[in-house]
Backbone as XML, in Angstrom:
<?xml version="1.0"?>
<chain id="A" units="angstrom">
  <residue number="1" name="MET">
    <atom name="N" x="41.895" y="-109.964" z="12.873"/>
    <atom name="CA" x="41.949" y="-109.458" z="11.703"/>
    <atom name="C" x="43.053" y="-110.447" z="11.129"/>
  </residue>
  <residue number="2" name="THR">
    <atom name="N" x="42.781" y="-110.889" z="9.876"/>
    <atom name="CA" x="43.303" y="-112.004" z="9.137"/>
    <atom name="C" x="44.359" y="-111.132" z="8.185"/>
  </residue>
  <residue number="3" name="SER">
    <atom name="N" x="45.774" y="-111.392" z="8.321"/>
    <atom name="CA" x="46.711" y="-110.854" z="7.568"/>
    <atom name="C" x="46.969" y="-111.696" z="6.273"/>
  </residue>
  <residue number="4" name="SER">
    <atom name="N" x="46.606" y="-113.023" z="6.420"/>
    <atom name="CA" x="47.074" y="-113.726" z="5.397"/>
    <atom name="C" x="46.195" y="-113.716" z="3.934"/>
  </residue>
  <residue number="5" name="ILE">
    <atom name="N" x="45.087" y="-112.934" z="4.028"/>
    <atom name="CA" x="44.210" y="-112.773" z="2.826"/>
    <atom name="C" x="44.931" y="-111.524" z="2.015"/>
  </residue>
  <residue number="6" name="SER">
    <atom name="N" x="45.016" y="-111.970" z="0.670"/>
    <atom name="CA" x="45.551" y="-111.211" z="-0.409"/>
    <atom name="C" x="44.351" y="-110.656" z="-1.266"/>
  </residue>
  <residue number="7" name="VAL">
    <atom name="N" x="44.517" y="-109.317" z="-1.502"/>
    <atom name="CA" x="43.371" y="-108.613" z="-2.057"/>
    <atom name="C" x="43.892" y="-108.344" z="-3.612"/>
  </residue>
  <residue number="8" name="ARG">
    <atom name="N" x="43.094" y="-108.668" z="-4.821"/>
    <atom name="CA" x="43.776" y="-108.640" z="-6.105"/>
    <atom name="C" x="42.599" y="-107.364" z="-6.824"/>
  </residue>
  <residue number="9" name="ASP">
    <atom name="N" x="43.045" y="-107.073" z="-7.801"/>
    <atom name="CA" x="42.128" y="-105.947" z="-8.688"/>
    <atom name="C" x="41.707" y="-107.279" z="-9.739"/>
  </residue>
  <residue number="10" name="ASN">
    <atom name="N" x="40.387" y="-107.305" z="-9.988"/>
    <atom name="CA" x="39.880" y="-107.934" z="-11.214"/>
    <atom name="C" x="39.291" y="-106.907" z="-12.025"/>
  </residue>
  <residue number="11" name="PRO">
    <atom name="N" x="40.226" y="-106.319" z="-12.877"/>
    <atom name="CA" x="39.780" y="-105.123" z="-13.747"/>
    <atom name="C" x="38.356" y="-105.822" z="-14.743"/>
  </residue>
  <residue number="12" name="SER">
    <atom name="N" x="38.655" y="-107.014" z="-15.203"/>
    <atom name="CA" x="37.633" y="-107.367" z="-16.143"/>
    <atom name="C" x="36.192" y="-107.703" z="-15.472"/>
  </residue>
  <residue number="13" name="ARG">
    <atom name="N" x="36.287" y="-107.856" z="-14.359"/>
    <atom name="CA" x="34.777" y="-108.029" z="-13.191"/>
    <atom name="C" x="34.538" y="-106.744" z="-12.625"/>
  </residue>
  <residue number="14" name="HIS">
    <atom name="N" x="35.495" y="-105.516" z="-12.622"/>
    <atom name="CA" x="35.277" y="-104.201" z="-12.085"/>
    <atom name="C" x="35.183" y="-104.318" z="-10.482"/>
  </residue>
  <residue number="15" name="ARG">
    <atom name="N" x="36.045" y="-105.107" z="-9.856"/>
    <atom name="CA" x="36.066" y="-105.407" z="-8.368"/>
    <atom name="C" x="37.279" y="-105.832" z="-7.878"/>
  </residue>
  <residue number="16" name="PHE">
    <atom name="N" x="37.647" y="-105.625" z="-6.767"/>
    <atom name="CA" x="38.666" y="-106.111" z="-5.715"/>
    <atom name="C" x="38.195" y="-107.340" z="-5.100"/>
  </residue>
  <residue number="17" name="GLU">
    <atom name="N" x="38.869" y="-108.274" z="-5.110"/>
    <atom name="CA" x="38.451" y="-109.631" z="-4.723"/>
    <atom name="C" x="39.482" y="-110.116" z="-3.521"/>
  </residue>
  <residue number="18" name="ALA">
    <atom name="N" x="39.016" y="-110.760" z="-2.519"/>
    <atom name="CA" x="39.741" y="-111.227" z="-1.515"/>
    <atom name="C" x="39.291" y="-112.624" z="-1.336"/>
  </residue>
  <residue number="19" name="GLU">
    <atom name="N" x="40.153" y="-113.907" z="-1.327"/>
    <atom name="CA" x="39.570" y="-115.176" z="-1.490"/>
    <atom name="C" x="40.321" y="-115.796" z="-0.092"/>
  </residue>
  <residue number="20" name="SER">
    <atom name="N" x="39.060" y="-116.733" z="0.441"/>
    <atom name="CA" x="39.606" y="-117.344" z="1.501"/>
    <atom name="C" x="38.623" y="-118.481" z="1.782"/>
  </residue>
  <residue number="21" name="LEU">
    <atom name="N" x="39.221" y="-119.579" z="2.153"/>
    <atom name="CA" x="38.135" y="-120.864" z="2.410"/>
    <atom name="C" x="37.242" y="-121.137" z="1.563"/>
  </residue>
  <residue number="22" name="GLY">
    <atom name="N" x="37.534" y="-120.742" z="0.120"/>
    <atom name="CA" x="36.777" y="-121.293" z="-0.961"/>
    <atom name="C" x="35.470" y="-120.003" z="-1.155"/>
  </residue>
  <residue number="23" name="GLU">
    <atom name="N" x="35.650" y="-118.998" z="-0.348"/>
    <atom name="CA" x="34.777" y="-117.900" z="-0.765"/>
    <atom name="C" x="35.480" y="-116.813" z="-1.079"/>
  </residue>
  <residue number="24" name="VAL">
    <atom name="N" x="34.544" y="-115.716" z="-1.883"/>
    <atom name="CA" x="35.143" y="-114.635" z="-2.452"/>
    <atom name="C" x="34.646" y="-113.518" z="-1.862"/>
  </residue>
  <residue number="25" name="ALA">
    <atom name="N" x="35.293" y="-112.385" z="-1.209"/>
    <atom name="CA" x="34.784" y="-111.137" z="-0.868"/>
    <atom name="C" x="35.225" y="-110.145" z="-2.020"/>
  </residue>
  <residue number="26" name="VAL">
    <atom name="N" x="34.140" y="-109.279" z="-2.326"/>
    <atom name="CA" x="34.453" y="-108.213" z="-3.238"/>
    <atom name="C" x="34.090" y="-106.791" z="-2.924"/>
  </residue>
  <residue number="27" name="ALA">
    <atom name="N" x="34.659" y="-106.003" z="-3.622"/>
    <atom name="CA" x="34.463" y="-104.355" z="-3.820"/>
    <atom name="C" x="34.161" y="-104.143" z="-5.174"/>
  </residue>
  <residue number="28" name="VAL">
    <atom name="N" x="33.215" y="-103.883" z="-5.312"/>
    <atom name="CA" x="32.433" y="-103.551" z="-6.791"/>
    <atom name="C" x="32.720" y="-102.122" z="-6.974"/>
  </residue>
  <residue number="29" name="TYR">
    <atom name="N" x="33.448" y="-101.797" z="-8.371"/>
    <atom name="CA" x="33.451" y="-100.299" z="-8.760"/>
    <atom name="C" x="33.098" y="-99.985" z="-9.988"/>
  </residue>
  <residue number="30" name="ALA">
    <atom name="N" x="32.846" y="-98.844" z="-10.251"/>
    <atom name="CA" x="32.997" y="-98.195" z="-11.549"/>
    <atom name="C" x="33.899" y="-97.360" z="-11.947"/>
  </residue>
  <residue number="31" name="LEU">
    <atom name="N" x="34.632" y="-97.425" z="-13.028"/>
    <atom name="CA" x="35.830" y="-96.617" z="-13.365"/>
    <atom name="C" x="35.368" y="-95.550" z="-14.502"/>
  </residue>
  <residue number="32" name="THR">
    <atom name="N" x="36.106" y="-94.304" z="-14.498"/>
    <atom name="CA" x="36.209" y="-93.435" z="-15.614"/>
    <atom name="C" x="37.727" y="-93.003" z="-15.586"/>
  </residue>
  <residue number="33" name="ASP">
    <atom name="N" x="37.877" y="-92.252" z="-16.530"/>
    <atom name="CA" x="39.328" y="-91.609" z="-16.640"/>
    <atom name="C" x="39.766" y="-91.048" z="-15.556"/>
  </residue>
  <residue number="34" name="LYS">
    <atom name="N" x="39.264" y="-90.260" z="-14.794"/>
    <atom name="CA" x="39.267" y="-89.506" z="-13.477"/>
    <atom name="C" x="39.154" y="-89.728" z="-12.128"/>
  </residue>
  <residue number="35" name="ALA">
    <atom name="N" x="38.015" y="-90.789" z="-12.032"/>
    <atom name="CA" x="37.251" y="-91.249" z="-10.712"/>
    <atom name="C" x="36.903" y="-92.717" z="-10.648"/>
  </residue>
  <residue number="36" name="ILE">
    <atom name="N" x="37.087" y="-93.293" z="-9.664"/>
    <atom name="CA" x="36.823" y="-94.578" z="-9.151"/>
    <atom name="C" x="35.425" y="-94.663" z="-8.181"/>
  </residue>
  <residue number="37" name="THR">
    <atom name="N" x="34.575" y="-95.165" z="-8.455"/>
    <atom name="CA" x="33.212" y="-95.167" z="-7.783"/>
    <atom name="C" x="33.000" y="-96.148" z="-6.905"/>
  </residue>
  <residue number="38" name="PHE">
    <atom name="N" x="33.203" y="-96.653" z="-5.746"/>
    <atom name="CA" x="32.981" y="-97.867" z="-5.143"/>
    <atom name="C" x="31.429" y="-98.005" z="-4.962"/>
  </residue>
  <residue number="39" name="LEU">
    <atom name="N" x="30.987" y="-99.095" z="-5.625"/>
    <atom name="CA" x="29.355" y="-99.114" z="-5.303"/>
    <atom name="C" x="29.028" y="-100.413" z="-4.292"/>
  </residue>
  <residue number="40" name="HIS">
    <atom name="N" x="29.541" y="-101.380" z="-4.150"/>
    <atom name="CA" x="29.127" y="-102.309" z="-2.986"/>
    <atom name="C" x="30.352" y="-102.893" z="-2.677"/>
  </residue>
  <residue number="41" name="THR">
    <atom name="N" x="30.262" y="-103.444" z="-1.174"/>
    <atom name="CA" x="31.205" y="-104.603" z="-0.776"/>
    <atom name="C" x="30.535" y="-105.472" z="-0.083"/>
  </residue>
  <residue number="42" name="ILE">
    <atom name="N" x="30.801" y="-106.732" z="-0.639"/>
    <atom name="CA" x="30.063" y="-107.980" z="-0.444"/>
    <atom name="C" x="31.289" y="-108.876" z="0.377"/>
  </residue>
  <residue number="43" name="VAL">
    <atom name="N" x="30.783" y="-109.376" z="1.736"/>
    <atom name="CA" x="31.694" y="-110.431" z="2.319"/>
    <atom name="C" x="30.939" y="-111.478" z="2.938"/>
  </residue>
  <residue number="44" name="PRO">
    <atom name="N" x="31.026" y="-112.642" z="2.421"/>
    <atom name="CA" x="30.241" y="-113.824" z="2.654"/>
    <atom name="C" x="30.206" y="-114.107" z="4.173"/>
  </residue>
  <residue number="45" name="ASP">
    <atom name="N" x="29.102" y="-114.684" z="4.639"/>
    <atom name="CA" x="28.841" y="-114.784" z="6.189"/>
    <atom name="C" x="30.322" y="-115.499" z="6.710"/>
  </residue>
  <residue number="46" name="ALA">
    <atom name="N" x="30.521" y="-116.616" z="5.818"/>
    <atom name="CA" x="31.732" y="-117.461" z="6.466"/>
    <atom name="C" x="33.086" y="-116.472" z="6.600"/>
  </residue>
  <residue number="47" name="LEU">
    <atom name="N" x="33.020" y="-115.568" z="5.906"/>
    <atom name="CA" x="34.450" y="-114.456" z="5.837"/>
    <atom name="C" x="34.271" y="-113.517" z="6.784"/>
  </residue>
  <residue number="48" name="ARG">
    <atom name="N" x="33.298" y="-113.194" z="7.612"/>
    <atom name="CA" x="32.931" y="-111.973" z="8.343"/>
    <atom name="C" x="33.668" y="-112.153" z="9.486"/>
  </residue>
  <residue number="49" name="GLY">
    <atom name="N" x="34.021" y="-110.839" z="10.088"/>
    <atom name="CA" x="34.611" y="-110.682" z="11.349"/>
    <atom name="C" x="36.371" y="-110.732" z="11.260"/>
  </residue>
  <residue number="50" name="GLN">
    <atom name="N" x="36.775" y="-110.848" z="10.114"/>
    <atom name="CA" x="38.097" y="-111.008" z="9.909"/>
    <atom name="C" x="39.073" y="-109.891" z="9.406"/>
  </residue>
  <residue number="51" name="GLY">
    <atom name="N" x="38.215" y="-108.701" z="9.168"/>
    <atom name="CA" x="38.879" y="-107.660" z="8.883"/>
    <atom name="C" x="38.910" y="-107.477" z="7.214"/>
  </residue>
  <residue number="52" name="ILE">
    <atom name="N" x="38.327" y="-108.448" z="6.654"/>
    <atom name="CA" x="38.345" y="-108.619" z="5.141"/>
    <atom name="C" x="37.861" y="-107.257" z="4.314"/>
  </residue>
  <residue number="53" name="ALA">
    <atom name="N" x="36.763" y="-106.759" z="4.875"/>
    <atom name="CA" x="36.310" y="-105.711" z="4.217"/>
    <atom name="C" x="36.943" y="-104.429" z="4.434"/>
  </residue>
  <residue number="54" name="THR">
    <atom name="N" x="37.719" y="-104.163" z="5.428"/>
    <atom name="CA" x="38.754" y="-103.334" z="5.578"/>
    <atom name="C" x="39.940" y="-103.214" z="4.779"/>
  </residue>
  <residue number="55" name="GLN">
    <atom name="N" x="40.283" y="-104.610" z="4.468"/>
    <atom name="CA" x="41.565" y="-105.064" z="3.547"/>
    <atom name="C" x="41.075" y="-104.554" z="2.187"/>
  </residue>
  <residue number="56" name="LEU">
    <atom name="N" x="39.753" y="-104.826" z="1.851"/>
    <atom name="CA" x="39.245" y="-104.574" z="0.447"/>
    <atom name="C" x="39.230" y="-102.903" z="0.233"/>
  </residue>
  <residue number="57" name="VAL">
    <atom name="N" x="38.777" y="-102.148" z="1.412"/>
    <atom name="CA" x="38.886" y="-100.753" z="0.991"/>
    <atom name="C" x="40.259" y="-100.198" z="1.228"/>
  </residue>
  <residue number="58" name="LEU">
    <atom name="N" x="41.162" y="-100.735" z="1.878"/>
    <atom name="CA" x="42.728" y="-100.290" z="2.066"/>
    <atom name="C" x="43.234" y="-100.640" z="0.356"/>
  </residue>
  <residue number="59" name="ALA">
    <atom name="N" x="42.905" y="-101.744" z="0.035"/>
    <atom name="CA" x="43.570" y="-101.991" z="-1.386"/>
    <atom name="C" x="42.939" y="-101.120" z="-2.626"/>
  </residue>
  <residue number="60" name="GLY">
    <atom name="N" x="41.569" y="-100.833" z="-2.500"/>
    <atom name="CA" x="40.962" y="-100.061" z="-3.195"/>
    <atom name="C" x="41.462" y="-98.591" z="-3.225"/>
  </residue>
  <residue number="61" name="LEU">
    <atom name="N" x="41.645" y="-98.023" z="-2.181"/>
    <atom name="CA" x="42.229" y="-96.675" z="-1.742"/>
    <atom name="C" x="43.482" y="-96.555" z="-2.320"/>
  </residue>
  <residue number="62" name="ALA">
    <atom name="N" x="44.559" y="-97.447" z="-1.952"/>
    <atom name="CA" x="45.843" y="-97.560" z="-2.594"/>
    <atom name="C" x="45.813" y="-97.629" z="-3.963"/>
  </residue>
  <residue number="63" name="SER">
    <atom name="N" x="44.997" y="-98.349" z="-4.715"/>
    <atom name="CA" x="45.101" y="-98.474" z="-6.056"/>
    <atom name="C" x="44.629" y="-97.026" z="-6.707"/>
  </residue>
  <residue number="64" name="ALA">
    <atom name="N" x="43.397" y="-96.225" z="-5.906"/>
    <atom name="CA" x="43.047" y="-95.095" z="-6.551"/>
    <atom name="C" x="44.364" y="-93.979" z="-6.520"/>
  </residue>
  <residue number="65" name="ARG">
    <atom name="N" x="45.009" y="-94.045" z="-5.215"/>
    <atom name="CA" x="46.020" y="-93.359" z="-5.162"/>
    <atom name="C" x="47.201" y="-93.443" z="-6.032"/>
  </residue>
  <residue number="66" name="GLU">
    <atom name="N" x="47.542" y="-94.718" z="-6.449"/>
    <atom name="CA" x="48.508" y="-95.148" z="-7.242"/>
    <atom name="C" x="48.429" y="-94.471" z="-8.667"/>
  </residue>
  <residue number="67" name="ARG">
    <atom name="N" x="46.942" y="-94.691" z="-8.955"/>
    <atom name="CA" x="46.309" y="-94.426" z="-10.460"/>
    <atom name="C" x="46.098" y="-92.971" z="-10.516"/>
  </residue>
  <residue number="68" name="GLY">
    <atom name="N" x="46.044" y="-92.215" z="-9.421"/>
    <atom name="CA" x="45.598" y="-90.715" z="-9.612"/>
    <atom name="C" x="44.292" y="-90.542" z="-9.675"/>
  </residue>
  <residue number="69" name="LEU">
    <atom name="N" x="43.605" y="-91.244" z="-9.216"/>
    <atom name="CA" x="42.149" y="-91.439" z="-9.316"/>
    <atom name="C" x="41.533" y="-90.761" z="-8.241"/>
  </residue>
  <residue number="70" name="ARG">
    <atom name="N" x="40.380" y="-89.990" z="-8.635"/>
    <atom name="CA" x="39.544" y="-89.425" z="-7.147"/>
    <atom name="C" x="38.416" y="-90.425" z="-6.678"/>
  </residue>
  <residue number="71" name="VAL">
    <atom name="N" x="37.898" y="-90.699" z="-5.547"/>
    <atom name="CA" x="37.079" y="-91.316" z="-5.277"/>
    <atom name="C" x="35.903" y="-91.077" z="-4.837"/>
  </residue>
  <residue number="72" name="ILE">
    <atom name="N" x="34.544" y="-91.758" z="-5.173"/>
    <atom name="CA" x="33.285" y="-91.495" z="-4.707"/>
    <atom name="C" x="33.039" y="-92.814" z="-4.041"/>
  </residue>
  <residue number="73" name="PRO">
    <atom name="N" x="32.865" y="-92.686" z="-2.896"/>
    <atom name="CA" x="32.607" y="-93.869" z="-2.018"/>
    <atom name="C" x="30.993" y="-93.945" z="-1.635"/>
  </residue>
  <residue number="74" name="GLN">
    <atom name="N" x="30.344" y="-94.558" z="-2.634"/>
    <atom name="CA" x="28.867" y="-94.745" z="-2.689"/>
    <atom name="C" x="28.591" y="-95.993" z="-1.842"/>
  </residue>
  <residue number="75" name="CYS">
    <atom name="N" x="29.553" y="-97.038" z="-1.706"/>
    <atom name="CA" x="29.313" y="-97.991" z="-0.895"/>
    <atom name="C" x="29.262" y="-97.516" z="0.490"/>
  </residue>
  <residue number="76" name="PRO">
    <atom name="N" x="28.558" y="-98.030" z="1.377"/>
    <atom name="CA" x="28.523" y="-97.693" z="2.655"/>
    <atom name="C" x="29.902" y="-98.185" z="3.555"/>
  </residue>
  <residue number="77" name="VAL">
    <atom name="N" x="30.335" y="-98.945" z="3.074"/>
    <atom name="CA" x="31.472" y="-99.670" z="3.984"/>
    <atom name="C" x="32.798" y="-98.489" z="3.523"/>
  </residue>
  <residue number="78" name="PHE">
    <atom name="N" x="33.122" y="-98.311" z="2.252"/>
    <atom name="CA" x="33.846" y="-97.213" z="1.736"/>
    <atom name="C" x="33.682" y="-95.921" z="2.647"/>
  </residue>
  <residue number="79" name="ALA">
    <atom name="N" x="32.595" y="-95.477" z="2.434"/>
    <atom name="CA" x="31.824" y="-94.209" z="3.179"/>
    <atom name="C" x="32.383" y="-94.003" z="4.502"/>
  </residue>
  <residue number="80" name="ALA">
    <atom name="N" x="32.121" y="-95.113" z="5.176"/>
    <atom name="CA" x="32.317" y="-95.217" z="6.705"/>
    <atom name="C" x="33.656" y="-94.995" z="7.144"/>
  </residue>
  <residue number="81" name="TYR">
    <atom name="N" x="34.554" y="-95.849" z="6.311"/>
    <atom name="CA" x="35.732" y="-96.085" z="6.442"/>
    <atom name="C" x="36.572" y="-94.471" z="6.154"/>
  </residue>
  <residue number="82" name="MET">
    <atom name="N" x="36.043" y="-93.840" z="5.002"/>
    <atom name="CA" x="36.746" y="-92.583" z="4.755"/>
    <atom name="C" x="36.050" y="-91.506" z="5.594"/>
  </residue>
  <residue number="83" name="ARG">
    <atom name="N" x="35.274" y="-91.461" z="6.100"/>
    <atom name="CA" x="34.494" y="-90.713" z="7.012"/>
    <atom name="C" x="35.431" y="-90.566" z="8.404"/>
  </residue>
  <residue number="84" name="SER">
    <atom name="N" x="35.689" y="-91.858" z="8.941"/>
    <atom name="CA" x="36.534" y="-91.945" z="10.105"/>
    <atom name="C" x="37.929" y="-91.872" z="9.906"/>
  </residue>
  <residue number="85" name="HIS">
    <atom name="N" x="38.346" y="-91.699" z="8.744"/>
    <atom name="CA" x="40.058" y="-91.760" z="8.252"/>
    <atom name="C" x="40.078" y="-90.145" z="7.501"/>
  </residue>
  <residue number="86" name="PRO">
    <atom name="N" x="40.366" y="-89.161" z="8.089"/>
    <atom name="CA" x="40.521" y="-87.956" z="7.630"/>
    <atom name="C" x="41.569" y="-87.844" z="6.373"/>
  </residue>
  <residue number="87" name="GLU">
    <atom name="N" x="42.780" y="-88.814" z="6.851"/>
    <atom name="CA" x="43.805" y="-88.869" z="5.942"/>
    <atom name="C" x="43.613" y="-89.263" z="4.492"/>
  </residue>
  <residue number="88" name="THR">
    <atom name="N" x="42.146" y="-89.890" z="4.171"/>
    <atom name="CA" x="41.718" y="-90.315" z="2.974"/>
    <atom name="C" x="41.181" y="-89.401" z="2.272"/>
  </residue>
  <residue number="89" name="HIS">
    <atom name="N" x="40.783" y="-88.170" z="2.855"/>
    <atom name="CA" x="39.883" y="-87.351" z="2.552"/>
    <atom name="C" x="40.560" y="-86.407" z="0.985"/>
  </residue>
  <residue number="90" name="ASP">
    <atom name="N" x="41.811" y="-86.560" z="0.853"/>
    <atom name="CA" x="42.469" y="-85.974" z="-0.264"/>
    <atom name="C" x="42.193" y="-86.657" z="-1.607"/>
  </residue>
  <residue number="91" name="LEU">
    <atom name="N" x="41.626" y="-87.983" z="-1.445"/>
    <atom name="CA" x="41.451" y="-88.810" z="-2.375"/>
    <atom name="C" x="40.072" y="-88.310" z="-3.053"/>
  </residue>
  <residue number="92" name="LEU">
    <atom name="N" x="39.146" y="-87.782" z="-2.293"/>
    <atom name="CA" x="37.611" y="-87.480" z="-2.490"/>
    <atom name="C" x="37.465" y="-86.898" z="-3.771"/>
  </residue>
  <residue number="93" name="ALA">
    <atom name="N" x="36.653" y="-87.057" z="-4.803"/>
    <atom name="CA" x="36.093" y="-86.155" z="-5.730"/>
    <atom name="C" x="35.002" y="-85.422" z="-5.087"/>
  </residue>
  <residue number="94" name="ASP">
    <atom name="N" x="34.673" y="-84.170" z="-5.815"/>
    <atom name="CA" x="33.635" y="-83.463" z="-5.242"/>
    <atom name="C" x="32.365" y="-84.114" z="-4.887"/>
  </residue>
  <residue number="95" name="GLU">
    <atom name="N" x="31.942" y="-84.957" z="-5.853"/>
    <atom name="CA" x="30.954" y="-85.888" z="-5.513"/>
    <atom name="C" x="31.026" y="-86.648" z="-4.096"/>
  </residue>
  <residue number="96" name="GLY">
    <atom name="N" x="32.404" y="-87.172" z="-4.040"/>
    <atom name="CA" x="32.684" y="-87.975" z="-2.749"/>
    <atom name="C" x="32.591" y="-86.955" z="-1.502"/>
  </residue>
  <residue number="97" name="ARG">
    <atom name="N" x="33.093" y="-85.997" z="-1.639"/>
    <atom name="CA" x="33.003" y="-84.788" z="-0.502"/>
    <atom name="C" x="31.546" y="-84.496" z="-0.078"/>
  </residue>
  <residue number="98" name="ALA">
    <atom name="N" x="30.792" y="-84.404" z="-1.201"/>
    <atom name="CA" x="29.438" y="-84.116" z="-0.877"/>
    <atom name="C" x="28.691" y="-85.366" z="-0.086"/>
  </residue>
  <residue number="99" name="LEU">
    <atom name="N" x="29.071" y="-86.562" z="-0.633"/>
    <atom name="CA" x="28.297" y="-87.853" z="0.197"/>
    <atom name="C" x="28.819" y="-87.769" z="1.477"/>
  </residue>
  <residue number="100" name="LEU">
    <atom name="N" x="30.072" y="-87.534" z="1.869"/>
    <atom name="CA" x="30.435" y="-87.873" z="3.144"/>
    <atom name="C" x="30.147" y="-86.424" z="3.900"/>
  </residue>
  <residue number="101" name="GLY">
    <atom name="N" x="29.855" y="-85.481" z="3.504"/>
    <atom name="CA" x="29.698" y="-84.013" z="4.153"/>
    <atom name="C" x="31.205" y="-83.536" z="4.609"/>
  </residue>
  <residue number="102" name="VAL">
    <atom name="N" x="32.085" y="-83.517" z="3.984"/>
    <atom name="CA" x="33.343" y="-83.008" z="4.300"/>
    <atom name="C" x="33.777" y="-81.947" z="3.353"/>
  </residue>
</chain>
């Protein structure tokens, strides 16, 4: 896992971004007043296997927690992470709970 990658929120593009080696990995989201829906996570081939998708998930969930937003993990990467990490279930919106079956 690469620890030198920093993740930033780019609100104007509705995504979290992690840049390395001239490539950008992203977690795309939609935002409402009360919830954040994670739609897609895209990691370029050159950046795979470095834990960048997990870093995007962690940054997205931390942001949701800080902002008091409920999470709807439509993205399979976010859904898989949240399904296997029960400590994140308190963030789930009702629709998110239904998606994960929790």
